[in-house]
Structure formats: structure tokens, C-alpha cells
FIVODREN-411889 format. One record per residue: chain; residue number from 1; y, x, z of N, C-alpha, C, O in turn. Coordinates in Angstrom, 3 decimals, decimal comma, always signed. Layout:
N
chain resi n.y n.x n.z ca.y ca.x ca.z c.y c.x c.z o.y o.x o.z
A NUM Y X Z Y X Z Y X Z Y X Z
...
This chain:
171
chain resi n.y n.x n.z ca.y ca.x ca.z c.y c.x c.z o.y o.x o.z
A 1 -93,484 -24,471 +25,904 -92,588 -23,876 +26,431 -91,802 -22,939 +25,388 -90,599 -23,037 +25,147
A 2 -92,453 -22,262 +24,964 -91,977 -20,982 +23,757 -91,166 -22,293 +22,558 -89,968 -22,260 +22,280
A 3 -91,968 -23,155 +22,109 -91,477 -23,869 +20,774 -89,918 -24,644 +21,483 -88,896 -24,839 +20,826
A 4 -90,093 -24,965 +22,860 -89,113 -25,429 +23,341 -87,796 -24,658 +23,363 -86,714 -25,243 +23,328
A 5 -87,934 -23,128 +23,431 -86,885 -22,314 +23,552 -86,210 -21,963 +22,052 -85,009 -21,779 +21,854
A 6 -87,155 -21,920 +21,162 -86,910 -21,874 +20,234 -86,133 -23,025 +19,453 -85,596 -22,722 +18,388
A 7 -86,056 -24,206 +19,883 -85,350 -25,244 +19,472 -83,734 -25,191 +19,955 -82,736 -25,173 +19,235
A 8 -83,842 -25,170 +21,664 -82,617 -24,791 +22,651 -82,014 -23,569 +22,441 -80,805 -23,550 +22,674
A 9 -82,487 -22,618 +22,093 -81,380 -21,272 +21,776 -80,559 -21,249 +20,853 -79,500 -20,626 +20,927
A 10 -80,945 -21,957 +19,800 -79,861 -21,613 +18,618 -78,383 -22,643 +18,846 -77,261 -22,335 +18,447
A 11 -78,758 -23,948 +19,610 -77,945 -24,649 +19,552 -76,656 -24,680 +21,059 -75,816 -25,509 +21,411
A 12 -77,074 -23,375 +21,580 -76,383 -23,090 +22,959 -75,105 -22,931 +22,242 -74,338 -23,892 +22,296
A 13 -74,711 -21,803 +21,525 -72,955 -21,805 +20,529 -72,405 -23,113 +20,625 -71,342 -23,258 +21,227
A 14 -73,029 -24,152 +20,075 -72,362 -25,432 +19,452 -72,225 -26,290 +20,770 -71,318 -27,117 +20,871
A 15 -73,148 -26,077 +21,784 -72,774 -26,651 +23,026 -71,633 -26,175 +23,633 -70,687 -26,847 +24,045
A 16 -71,750 -25,172 +23,662 -70,523 -24,419 +24,225 -69,260 -24,685 +23,710 -68,349 -25,031 +24,463
A 17 -69,089 -24,551 +22,410 -67,645 -24,988 +21,637 -67,099 -26,528 +22,004 -65,952 -26,868 +22,292
A 18 -68,433 -27,425 +21,885 -68,354 -29,139 +22,388 -67,648 -28,921 +23,731 -66,473 -29,249 +23,892
A 19 -68,209 -28,500 +24,453 -67,894 -28,529 +26,259 -66,581 -28,095 +26,164 -65,787 -29,000 +26,419
A 20 -66,028 -26,939 +25,862 -64,789 -26,192 +25,491 -63,960 -27,163 +25,107 -63,026 -27,351 +25,886
A 21 -63,997 -27,854 +24,143 -63,447 -28,840 +23,597 -62,835 -30,160 +24,469 -61,706 -30,641 +24,576
A 22 -64,330 -30,541 +25,108 -64,086 -31,605 +25,848 -63,162 -31,456 +27,113 -62,325 -32,281 +27,481
A 23 -63,496 -30,122 +27,777 -63,041 -30,309 +29,080 -61,759 -29,057 +29,180 -61,079 -29,030 +30,205
A 24 -61,508 -28,117 +28,136 -60,520 -27,202 +28,302 -60,426 -26,145 +29,125 -59,447 -25,445 +29,382
A 25 -61,785 -26,080 +29,605 -62,044 -25,185 +30,433 -63,058 -24,305 +30,734 -63,954 -24,648 +31,506
A 26 -63,023 -22,721 +29,996 -64,455 -22,081 +29,767 -64,998 -22,095 +30,865 -66,209 -22,159 +30,655
A 27 -64,755 -22,068 +32,122 -66,200 -21,869 +33,346 -66,685 -23,263 +33,755 -67,806 -23,467 +34,220
A 28 -65,541 -24,434 +33,498 -66,397 -25,378 +33,702 -67,119 -26,109 +32,689 -67,677 -27,156 +33,017
A 29 -67,203 -25,545 +31,081 -67,830 -26,038 +29,839 -69,306 -25,251 +30,250 -70,367 -25,827 +30,011
A 30 -69,289 -24,011 +30,831 -70,418 -23,038 +30,577 -71,175 -24,054 +32,032 -72,357 -24,361 +31,872
A 31 -70,693 -24,383 +32,959 -71,498 -25,308 +33,856 -71,993 -26,455 +33,133 -73,184 -26,766 +33,153
A 32 -71,096 -27,101 +32,485 -71,424 -28,316 +31,627 -72,972 -28,040 +30,916 -74,016 -28,633 +31,189
A 33 -72,800 -27,134 +30,091 -73,873 -26,593 +29,047 -75,174 -26,442 +29,975 -76,281 -26,891 +29,678
A 34 -74,866 -25,752 +31,122 -75,958 -25,006 +32,129 -76,742 -26,556 +32,304 -77,856 -26,933 +31,940
A 35 -75,599 -27,278 +33,050 -76,435 -28,967 +33,484 -77,068 -29,578 +32,510 -78,100 -30,210 +32,739
A 36 -76,481 -29,465 +31,147 -76,957 -30,106 +29,797 -78,501 -29,317 +29,884 -79,497 -29,969 +30,201
A 37 -78,558 -28,248 +29,655 -80,294 -27,265 +29,264 -80,681 -27,688 +30,423 -81,582 -28,431 +30,035
A 38 -80,693 -27,813 +31,908 -81,351 -28,096 +33,037 -82,046 -29,380 +33,072 -83,122 -29,665 +33,597
A 39 -81,148 -30,166 +32,353 -81,618 -31,521 +32,250 -82,703 -31,992 +30,763 -83,629 -32,799 +30,688
A 40 -82,073 -31,067 +29,711 -83,095 -30,934 +28,744 -84,310 -30,328 +28,908 -85,277 -30,633 +28,211
A 41 -84,349 -29,465 +29,801 -85,802 -29,005 +30,027 -86,591 -29,410 +31,306 -87,683 -28,930 +31,607
A 42 -85,925 -30,334 +32,013 -86,711 -31,009 +32,961 -87,391 -32,204 +32,242 -88,555 -32,531 +32,472
A 43 -86,577 -32,832 +31,350 -86,832 -34,148 +30,485 -87,377 -33,660 +29,186 -87,323 -34,550 +28,338
A 44 -87,758 -32,823 +28,857 -88,416 -32,316 +27,628 -89,154 -33,352 +27,174 -89,011 -33,859 +26,061
A 45 -90,181 -33,790 +28,243 -91,354 -34,602 +27,893 -91,005 -36,047 +27,131 -91,712 -36,671 +26,340
A 46 -89,442 -36,421 +27,726 -88,905 -37,905 +27,089 -88,176 -37,499 +25,989 -87,421 -38,387 +25,594
A 47 -88,125 -36,341 +25,270 -87,629 -36,416 +24,142 -88,670 -36,665 +23,034 -89,772 -36,158 +22,820
A 48 -87,809 -37,808 +22,274 -88,773 -38,178 +21,064 -88,355 -37,298 +19,895 -87,202 -37,053 +19,543
A 49 -89,611 -36,818 +19,299 -90,120 -35,713 +18,765 -89,756 -36,137 +17,053 -89,847 -35,278 +16,176
A 50 -89,389 -37,408 +16,783 -88,886 -37,917 +15,581 -87,348 -38,126 +15,406 -86,778 -38,536 +14,395
A 51 -86,887 -37,819 +16,402 -85,321 -37,706 +16,706 -84,833 -36,354 +16,780 -85,514 -35,539 +17,403
A 52 -83,529 -35,915 +16,123 -83,012 -34,796 +16,180 -82,895 -34,315 +17,792 -82,473 -35,067 +18,670
A 53 -83,333 -32,963 +18,023 -83,009 -32,694 +19,370 -81,779 -32,066 +19,535 -81,444 -31,725 +20,670
A 54 -81,002 -31,844 +18,512 -79,779 -31,451 +18,705 -78,706 -32,654 +18,781 -77,737 -32,470 +19,518
A 55 -78,789 -33,701 +18,174 -77,963 -34,960 +18,681 -78,518 -35,454 +20,285 -77,748 -36,008 +21,070
A 56 -79,895 -35,175 +20,606 -80,342 -35,174 +21,975 -79,230 -34,579 +23,017 -78,528 -35,216 +23,802
A 57 -79,267 -33,474 +22,839 -78,823 -32,551 +23,552 -77,340 -32,579 +23,626 -76,743 -32,248 +24,650
A 58 -76,685 -33,014 +22,428 -75,391 -33,459 +22,529 -74,980 -34,472 +23,250 -73,841 -34,685 +23,665
A 59 -76,012 -35,145 +23,403 -75,642 -36,760 +24,046 -75,996 -36,492 +25,432 -75,487 -37,165 +26,328
A 60 -76,766 -35,632 +25,660 -76,889 -35,288 +27,246 -75,825 -34,467 +27,674 -75,618 -34,377 +28,884
A 61 -75,112 -33,851 +26,867 -73,976 -33,050 +27,163 -72,449 -34,082 +27,333 -71,553 -34,043 +28,177
A 62 -72,607 -34,738 +26,433 -71,555 -36,054 +26,546 -71,399 -36,315 +27,705 -70,425 -36,104 +28,428
A 63 -72,915 -37,057 +28,041 -72,585 -37,681 +29,271 -72,289 -37,001 +30,616 -71,515 -37,412 +31,480
A 64 -73,182 -35,680 +30,647 -72,662 -34,844 +31,645 -71,045 -34,813 +32,015 -70,444 -35,061 +33,060
A 65 -70,631 -34,423 +30,771 -69,111 -34,123 +30,859 -68,218 -35,543 +31,448 -67,145 -35,486 +32,049
A 66 -68,983 -36,800 +31,095 -68,402 -38,260 +31,426 -68,650 -38,373 +32,988 -67,874 -38,915 +33,776
A 67 -70,047 -37,680 +33,357 -70,343 -37,779 +34,831 -69,150 -36,837 +35,687 -68,604 -37,243 +36,713
A 68 -68,924 -35,750 +35,160 -68,144 -35,082 +36,094 -66,810 -35,386 +36,063 -66,118 -35,283 +37,076
A 69 -66,259 -35,847 +34,728 -65,163 -37,046 +35,101 -64,768 -38,000 +35,890 -63,697 -38,077 +36,492
A 70 -65,680 -38,758 +35,881 -65,648 -39,781 +36,962 -65,824 -39,094 +38,229 -64,989 -39,417 +39,074
A 71 -66,765 -38,151 +38,624 -66,709 -37,700 +39,956 -65,385 -36,813 +40,136 -64,958 -36,757 +41,289
A 72 -64,906 -36,337 +39,467 -63,441 -35,576 +39,799 -62,767 -36,611 +39,940 -62,181 -36,610 +41,022
A 73 -62,512 -37,863 +39,076 -61,318 -38,838 +39,390 -61,538 -39,609 +40,684 -60,705 -40,442 +41,042
A 74 -62,786 -39,324 +41,494 -63,130 -40,044 +42,867 -62,840 -39,128 +43,433 -62,191 -39,491 +44,414
A 75 -62,966 -37,789 +43,393 -62,546 -36,514 +44,724 -61,660 -36,250 +44,660 -61,178 -35,715 +45,657
A 76 -60,704 -36,452 +43,305 -59,154 -35,858 +43,360 -59,295 -34,372 +43,135 -60,327 -33,701 +43,119
A 77 -57,728 -33,905 +42,922 -57,650 -32,554 +42,608 -57,847 -31,835 +44,124 -57,775 -32,287 +45,266
A 78 -58,143 -30,432 +43,549 -58,496 -29,785 +44,758 -57,949 -28,738 +44,644 -58,437 -28,042 +43,754
A 79 -56,722 -28,102 +45,430 -55,808 -26,840 +45,362 -56,014 -26,136 +46,841 -56,246 -26,836 +47,826
A 80 -55,933 -25,004 +46,906 -56,076 -24,200 +48,251 -54,469 -24,902 +49,019 -53,544 -25,344 +48,338
A 81 -54,477 -24,859 +50,196 -53,322 -25,432 +50,910 -52,108 -24,571 +50,501 -51,035 -24,997 +50,075
A 82 -52,587 -22,831 +50,776 -51,894 -21,862 +50,802 -51,276 -21,847 +49,238 -50,254 -21,191 +49,037
A 83 -51,784 -22,434 +48,353 -51,018 -22,294 +46,681 -50,262 -23,595 +46,478 -49,832 -23,826 +45,348
A 84 -50,006 -24,673 +47,687 -49,500 -25,916 +47,454 -47,948 -25,634 +48,010 -47,667 -25,062 +49,064
A 85 -47,086 -26,140 +47,106 -45,806 -26,357 +47,550 -45,740 -27,712 +48,334 -46,246 -28,749 +47,906
A 86 -45,056 -27,603 +49,544 -45,053 -28,560 +50,559 -44,656 -30,127 +49,339 -45,335 -31,151 +49,420
A 87 -43,588 -29,997 +48,410 -43,531 -31,382 +47,800 -44,737 -31,962 +47,013 -44,676 -33,121 +46,603
A 88 -45,806 -31,209 +46,795 -46,837 -31,772 +45,987 -47,326 -32,528 +46,986 -47,873 -33,554 +46,582
A 89 -47,317 -32,363 +48,242 -48,220 -33,051 +49,308 -47,512 -34,326 +49,663 -48,046 -35,065 +50,490
A 90 -46,246 -34,694 +49,066 -45,815 -35,815 +49,548 -45,828 -36,484 +48,497 -45,794 -35,926 +47,400
A 91 -45,882 -37,847 +48,639 -45,970 -39,075 +47,988 -44,874 -39,789 +47,970 -44,332 -40,154 +49,014
A 92 -44,397 -40,089 +46,725 -43,025 -41,191 +46,491 -43,600 -42,585 +47,440 -44,704 -42,729 +47,966
A 93 -42,364 -43,563 +47,433 -42,894 -44,345 +48,335 -43,194 -45,273 +47,062 -42,858 -45,065 +45,897
A 94 -44,220 -46,805 +47,815 -44,929 -47,421 +46,848 -44,393 -48,751 +47,182 -45,005 -49,662 +46,625
A 95 -43,297 -49,155 +48,032 -43,251 -50,086 +48,641 -42,786 -51,421 +47,202 -43,292 -52,486 +46,851
A 96 -41,692 -50,674 +46,777 -40,879 -51,515 +45,725 -42,376 -51,829 +44,535 -42,814 -52,934 +44,217
A 97 -42,800 -50,703 +44,160 -43,818 -50,986 +43,143 -44,943 -52,091 +43,276 -45,497 -52,726 +42,379
A 98 -45,131 -52,147 +44,683 -45,920 -53,148 +45,213 -45,633 -54,661 +44,706 -46,259 -55,525 +44,092
A 99 -44,154 -54,495 +45,381 -43,327 -56,260 +45,088 -43,255 -56,446 +43,974 -43,285 -57,627 +43,627
A 100 -43,143 -55,501 +43,026 -42,961 -55,919 +41,355 -44,629 -56,410 +40,661 -44,998 -57,315 +39,912
A 101 -45,275 -55,350 +41,326 -46,858 -55,952 +40,802 -46,864 -57,374 +40,961 -47,147 -58,163 +40,059
A 102 -46,477 -57,749 +42,386 -46,528 -59,155 +43,087 -45,686 -60,084 +42,246 -46,140 -61,173 +41,894
A 103 -44,718 -59,767 +41,983 -43,764 -60,327 +41,088 -44,351 -60,723 +39,473 -44,112 -61,705 +38,770
A 104 -45,099 -59,673 +39,263 -45,609 -59,779 +37,908 -47,049 -60,740 +38,107 -47,201 -61,680 +37,327
A 105 -47,935 -60,518 +39,007 -48,918 -61,531 +38,849 -48,414 -62,892 +39,300 -49,208 -63,779 +38,987
A 106 -47,192 -63,383 +40,025 -46,950 -64,499 +40,186 -46,348 -65,240 +38,972 -46,552 -66,447 +38,848
A 107 -45,523 -64,472 +37,965 -45,311 -64,958 +37,266 -46,463 -65,039 +35,876 -46,304 -65,742 +34,879
A 108 -47,166 -64,479 +36,041 -48,288 -64,779 +35,281 -49,241 -66,097 +35,357 -49,698 -66,748 +34,417
A 109 -49,385 -66,273 +36,595 -49,837 -67,452 +37,306 -49,084 -68,874 +36,887 -49,589 -69,989 +36,756
A 110 -47,735 -68,465 +36,725 -46,836 -69,813 +35,965 -47,199 -69,972 +34,930 -47,427 -71,170 +34,765
A 111 -47,518 -69,055 +33,559 -47,812 -69,304 +32,441 -48,759 -70,512 +32,068 -49,541 -70,862 +32,952
A 112 -48,779 -71,064 +31,092 -49,829 -72,193 +30,887 -51,289 -71,297 +30,586 -51,298 -70,127 +30,202
A 113 -52,256 -71,965 +30,799 -53,475 -71,480 +30,909 -53,823 -70,756 +29,345 -54,468 -69,710 +29,277
A 114 -53,424 -71,301 +28,413 -53,832 -70,818 +27,000 -52,917 -69,552 +26,795 -53,354 -68,671 +26,055
A 115 -51,592 -69,372 +27,430 -51,139 -68,026 +27,111 -51,473 -66,982 +28,021 -51,432 -65,781 +27,757
A 116 -51,905 -67,651 +29,434 -52,305 -66,655 +30,377 -53,560 -65,751 +30,036 -53,659 -64,597 +30,453
A 117 -54,562 -66,403 +29,203 -56,037 -66,522 +28,919 -55,365 -65,087 +27,865 -55,517 -63,939 +28,283
A 118 -54,814 -65,290 +26,831 -54,717 -64,796 +25,834 -53,876 -63,494 +26,184 -54,247 -62,473 +25,607
A 119 -52,762 -63,383 +27,075 -52,290 -62,244 +27,499 -53,103 -61,618 +28,226 -52,982 -60,398 +28,113
A 120 -54,112 -62,051 +29,134 -54,663 -61,043 +30,209 -55,892 -60,511 +29,337 -56,427 -59,431 +29,590
A 121 -56,347 -61,433 +28,179 -57,677 -60,420 +27,177 -56,997 -59,504 +26,298 -57,529 -58,395 +26,240
A 122 -55,721 -59,708 +25,435 -55,144 -58,631 +24,913 -54,419 -57,402 +25,753 -54,479 -56,197 +25,507
A 123 -53,715 -58,078 +26,819 -52,778 -56,739 +27,775 -53,787 -56,034 +29,033 -53,589 -54,973 +29,625
A 124 -54,741 -56,853 +29,183 -55,592 -56,430 +30,194 -56,993 -55,998 +30,230 -57,650 -55,238 +30,943
A 125 -57,252 -56,843 +29,081 -58,714 -56,255 +28,928 -58,750 -55,520 +27,625 -59,844 -55,070 +27,285
A 126 -57,778 -55,343 +26,891 -57,694 -54,546 +26,136 -58,369 -54,898 +24,266 -58,388 -54,190 +23,259
A 127 -58,844 -56,350 +24,553 -59,351 -56,868 +23,519 -58,733 -56,769 +22,276 -57,518 -56,903 +22,424
A 128 -59,083 -56,571 +20,980 -58,330 -56,840 +19,865 -57,885 -58,514 +19,656 -58,188 -59,472 +20,366
A 129 -57,248 -58,479 +18,701 -56,542 -60,319 +18,404 -58,022 -60,731 +17,900 -58,409 -61,787 +18,401
A 130 -58,832 -60,176 +17,102 -59,885 -60,852 +16,266 -61,000 -60,978 +17,639 -61,613 -62,039 +17,762
A 131 -61,208 -59,953 +18,561 -61,937 -60,263 +19,932 -61,228 -61,625 +20,844 -61,739 -62,653 +21,288
A 132 -60,313 -61,276 +20,865 -59,627 -62,472 +21,823 -59,559 -63,936 +21,006 -59,494 -64,984 +21,649
A 133 -59,578 -63,928 +19,642 -59,502 -65,367 +19,031 -61,130 -65,644 +19,160 -61,546 -66,745 +19,518
A 134 -61,996 -64,562 +18,840 -63,385 -65,133 +19,377 -63,773 -65,593 +20,481 -64,703 -66,400 +20,460
A 135 -63,173 -65,212 +21,750 -63,431 -65,386 +23,269 -63,183 -66,894 +23,173 -63,997 -67,768 +23,468
A 136 -61,755 -67,095 +22,649 -60,691 -68,215 +22,974 -61,240 -69,501 +21,946 -61,014 -70,667 +22,272
A 137 -61,999 -69,157 +20,643 -62,626 -70,035 +19,895 -61,311 -70,588 +19,199 -61,198 -71,750 +18,809
A 138 -60,369 -69,653 +19,094 -59,323 -70,139 +17,984 -58,932 -69,119 +17,014 -59,231 -67,949 +17,253
A 139 -58,101 -69,520 +15,614 -57,894 -68,353 +14,938 -57,065 -67,415 +15,582 -56,711 -67,545 +16,754
A 140 -56,694 -66,335 +14,748 -56,306 -65,193 +15,090 -54,597 -65,431 +15,202 -53,967 -65,014 +16,173
A 141 -54,199 -65,884 +14,497 -52,750 -66,483 +14,237 -52,330 -67,163 +15,215 -51,143 -67,157 +15,542
A 142 -53,481 -68,029 +15,983 -53,121 -68,810 +17,147 -53,249 -67,987 +18,192 -52,533 -68,369 +19,117
A 143 -53,923 -66,917 +18,465 -53,966 -65,801 +19,167 -52,317 -65,174 +19,532 -51,738 -65,036 +20,609
A 144 -51,935 -64,911 +18,254 -50,761 -64,145 +17,908 -49,638 -64,904 +18,315 -48,686 -64,223 +18,699
A 145 -49,486 -66,203 +18,336 -48,643 -67,225 +18,751 -48,267 -67,335 +20,325 -47,185 -67,382 +20,909
A 146 -49,987 -67,361 +20,888 -50,068 -67,701 +22,040 -49,428 -66,490 +23,001 -48,737 -66,725 +23,992
A 147 -49,754 -65,265 +22,568 -49,532 -63,893 +23,186 -48,139 -63,492 +22,591 -47,888 -62,449 +23,194
A 148 -47,174 -63,724 +21,805 -45,946 -64,266 +21,751 -45,032 -64,451 +22,572 -44,201 -63,761 +23,163
A 149 -45,441 -65,930 +22,487 -44,952 -66,988 +23,789 -45,012 -66,587 +25,152 -44,073 -66,354 +25,914
A 150 -46,254 -66,537 +25,365 -46,725 -65,469 +26,988 -45,894 -64,629 +27,228 -45,127 -64,702 +28,188
A 151 -45,921 -63,403 +26,126 -44,878 -62,249 +26,775 -43,319 -62,845 +27,031 -42,689 -62,657 +28,072
A 152 -42,888 -63,512 +26,004 -41,417 -63,857 +26,042 -41,573 -64,761 +27,289 -40,861 -64,316 +28,189
A 153 -42,161 -65,727 +27,615 -42,034 -66,478 +28,874 -42,278 -65,864 +30,003 -41,810 -66,311 +31,050
A 154 -43,085 -64,690 +29,979 -43,337 -63,726 +31,213 -41,958 -62,987 +31,298 -41,527 -62,882 +32,446
A 155 -41,140 -62,425 +30,243 -40,403 -61,495 +30,715 -38,972 -62,530 +30,810 -37,953 -62,084 +31,337
A 156 -39,014 -63,858 +30,281 -37,926 -64,346 +31,072 -38,122 -64,610 +32,497 -37,170 -64,607 +33,277
A 157 -39,547 -64,882 +32,929 -39,514 -65,127 +34,437 -39,528 -63,839 +34,838 -39,432 -64,123 +36,032
A 158 -39,553 -63,061 +34,839 -39,369 -61,726 +35,277 -38,128 -61,246 +35,538 -37,774 -60,645 +36,553
A 159 -37,220 -61,647 +34,208 -35,847 -61,472 +34,503 -34,703 -62,401 +35,055 -33,529 -62,068 +35,219
A 160 -35,288 -63,676 +35,321 -34,753 -64,766 +36,103 -34,504 -63,978 +37,803 -34,771 -62,801 +38,049
A 161 -34,097 -64,705 +38,524 -33,734 -64,506 +39,542 -35,170 -64,550 +40,529 -35,852 -65,561 +40,698
A 162 -35,479 -63,006 +41,213 -36,757 -63,305 +41,901 -36,588 -64,325 +43,245 -35,608 -64,233 +43,984
A 163 -37,464 -65,119 +43,419 -37,526 -65,842 +44,944 -37,486 -65,118 +46,129 -37,212 -65,677 +47,190
A 164 -37,810 -63,552 +46,034 -38,011 -62,609 +47,252 -36,585 -61,904 +47,090 -36,016 -61,594 +46,043
A 165 -36,104 -61,714 +48,587 -34,668 -61,329 +48,676 -34,697 -59,848 +48,228 -35,613 -59,039 +48,379
A 166 -33,552 -59,682 +47,673 -33,276 -58,074 +47,175 -33,426 -56,920 +48,285 -32,844 -57,098 +49,354
A 167 -33,986 -56,042 +48,140 -34,262 -54,761 +48,756 -32,833 -53,750 +48,990 -32,446 -53,266 +47,927
A 168 -32,181 -53,446 +49,949 -31,394 -52,227 +50,264 -32,027 -51,044 +50,173 -33,091 -50,726 +50,704
A 169 -31,244 -50,329 +49,393 -31,992 -48,814 +49,617 -31,109 -48,383 +50,751 -29,948 -48,695 +51,013
A 170 -31,915 -47,623 +51,328 -31,268 -47,174 +52,829 -31,480 -45,554 +52,836 -32,620 -45,103 +52,944
A 171 -30,121 -44,521 +52,695 -30,152 -43,307 +52,235 -30,064 -42,118 +53,349 -30,088 -40,939 +52,996
């Protein structure tokens, strides 16, 4: 236990700096460091002695920050009701957005398969041109050409007259 503390204690200031840089909030950063140290102490027996304890701790802290971010995204923002403006509680209407999304998905379905595949790989899945070329089994130039033609055709389909009746905004 004494050896563990000799290793951990000098690393705490750096862990705190890193945590503060990650979350931009001192209290949350301190909580992350505490969680990190708790995990490290509980799992000390799992640490590989030939590897850097410093890197191991930073990895634990980094993963704890990611876990916290995911948890916060699921939970949403927490604000005391007394401190909230009523306008913050209202949500803008989303019907038009849903209609537009439906139009985009329908237009993507009308694209030729090779253009649709490249558009989805690069535009939705965020693959690089090289990665998309590897997936499609074609040269990068072909990916770029298909992507350009697909985007042009998608734009033309979306700019053309919609089959859906136009909504009238009521005030």
C-alpha cells in the first residue's frame, strides 16, 4: 500500500490539470480524479508493472471522463426549476424538420446504388475517401466522382418540387 501511494501521490496534480482541461469545471474535474484514483486503488493488482503507472492512470481518467460525458448526454441538463426562464422550458416545433428529414431520406433512396453507398460512407459514417474506396473496392478518384455526382443529384432532387403539399404557417 505504501508503494502504491508513493507512485500515485506525485501524479495527482497532473491528473487534476488534465481533468480540468477535459471538462472545464474544477468541481467535476476533482470528482473525476477521485473516481480515477478509486478505480486505480481497487484495480491496483491488475496493473502491469512493466507499463507506466502514469499512462495507466491517465487512461483511467480519460475513460472516466468519457463515461461521465455519456451519462450526462443520456440524463440531459440539470437546472433548478426556480433558476430557469420559462422560454428555456419550451421546445421549438419540429414538424418541419421531420418533414425535411423524410424528404432527404426519400431523395437518398432515389440515388443510384453506387452514389448512395459512397454518400452514406463519407457523409454519414464519416469515412475518409481512402476508407470509402477500400470499402467500395474502387479507386479514390471513383469515390470522389460518385460523391460529387451523388451530392449534385441529391441537391437537384431536394430543390425540385416536393411531392408533399406545402405547409402553411399559421400565426
